[in-house]
N, C-alpha and C positions, 0 to 999 in steps of 0.2 A: 598393459595387461592389468585384467582386474582381479582384486583379492578379495574374498567374502569370509569375512571373520565375525561371527555372533549376529547381532542386528545390523550390520553395517556392511555395505559394497564401497570398495575402496577403488576408484578408477584412477588410474595414474594419467596424467596429460603430457602434452608436449614438451613440458617443462619440467625437470627433475625435482622432485620433492614437493610439487605442487599437485593435490588430489582432489577431486569432486568425490563427495562422499555422500551416498544415499543412506538413509535411514530407513530401516523396515517401520511401517506403521501397522498396528494391530487394531481393526474396528470392530465394534460391536455397536448393539442398541444404546449404548451409554455413551458413545462417543469413540475416542481413540487413546491407544497409550504407545510411546514411541521414545527408546532412547536415544539422546542427542549426545552422549560422551560416555566411553567407558574404556578406561586408561588400559585394561589387559587386552581388549582387543585392537585400540590403536598402537601398542606395542606389538601384538602379532602381524600388525600391518607394515611395520617400520618406522612407526609416527612417535617418537619417544619426546614427549613434550610435559614440562611441569608448569601447568596452566596457575597464573598468581592473581588474575584480575579478570572480571566479567564486567562487558560495558554493552549498553543497550542505547538504541536512538530511535525517534520515531520522526518520520520527515513526510511531507506531502509530496503529491506527485511533481515532477520535473525537478527537486532538488537533487543535486548533484554533489556528492562528499567526496572530495580526495582532488588527485592522488597524494596521500600521505605516508609519512614514514617517520621516525626516530633515527637521527644520524648517529649518537653515539650509545644509543640504547635500544637495539633495532627489537622489534617484536614480531614473533611468528603468532599466527591468527588463525582462530578457526571459526569462521562466519556463517551465519544462517540467517533466515527470515521468520520471524515469528507469525506476523500479518503481512499480507500484501505481496509485491512481485518486485524485484530489483534485477538490475543487470550490474554484476559484481566484475570487477577487474583487479588483477594484480600483474605487477610489471618486475620482471626479474633485473635486480639493479647490482647481482654481484658480479664483479669486475672479471673473474676467471671463468665464468659460465659460459658455456657454448651458445646458450640464450640469452646472451645479456642484451638487454632492452627489448626482447620479446614479452609477449604479455598472454593471459589466460584470461577470457570473459565467459561468463556463465551466468542464466538466466536463474535466480534463486527465490523461491516461492512458498509460500505455505503449505502449497498443494505438492508441489514434486519432491519435498523433503529433501532436498540437495543442500550440502553443507561445500564450503570450500576450505580447504587446508593451505594456507600461505606460510611458508617458513620464513626465516629471519632473512633478510636483505631484499626486501619487494616493497615496491611502492603500492598503496592499495586505495580504491574508491570504489563508489556506486552510485548509480542512478536509480532513481524511484520510479517505476514504471506504472504502479498502480495511484490509485486515488490517495492512499495512503501506506505507509510501511514502517512497520517495527523491526528493527535490525539489531542481532546481539551476536557478540564476539567474544571468544575467550583469549586472552594474551598471555604469554610466557614471560613477559616484562611487564614492570610497573609503566604507567602514562608518565612522561617527564614533560611537561609543557613546553619548558626553555630548549627542549631539545629536539621538538617538531618542525619539520620542513617538508617540503612537497614539491609536484611537478604539475604545472597547469594541463587540466584533463585533456584538452584539444590540441596537444604538442604535436606538429607536423610528422616528426622525427619517428614517433612512437606510432602513428598511424591508427588508434584504437577506432572501431567501428561501433561508437555507441549508438543504441537504436533511436529510431527516429520516435518522438512523442507529440502529440497535438501541442502540449502547450509549450513555453519558453524554459530552457535549462536556467536553473537560478543557483546561484553560488553564494558561500558567504562571501563578507567582505575579505576575511583572510584569504581564501581559496582564490578569490579574483588577482591576488597579488603574487600567485605563485609564478616560478620562473619557468622557463621551458627546459626541454631535457637537456641541452647542452649548456645552458648557464648552471645548471644545478649542480653539475660536478660531483655527483655523490657516487662513491662505490663503497661496496660492502665486501 
């Protein structure tokens, strides 16, 4: 069921508490204006988060970042693309969830004005589809590098259908060493 509050449309997904959010864009001859977060509208939609850190990354086509999470300091994230296009994925790691090990994938771009709200207890990653992408996310917990972990993006049990791209997928050295889903043994 969709919820429309203020300048946002909140689309529920098949996974509880994960939302695809559309921002209304106001265009004129000068360019555009768009709200990307307004606490009161998010509260009306049932999304009560206290964001404490904003992050931004810039990546080239074929870069895949993820699937990441923090073990003891899980983060809820509100993610969006400022420039370019990505395929964004979150995987449910909440052990008592009826959608445990299921995922939501969505294309986020500067054109479609969509964001993804990812609650705590999820692994998260994205693949850059455009020549370059600038990706931004708000977090409700600080980044703790010593607490970071992840699951390899192409895990057979998760069966994520990453879009086909013309170039080879490129991972960081850290992401190349991520465990598969069964080995990670992480539950929230």
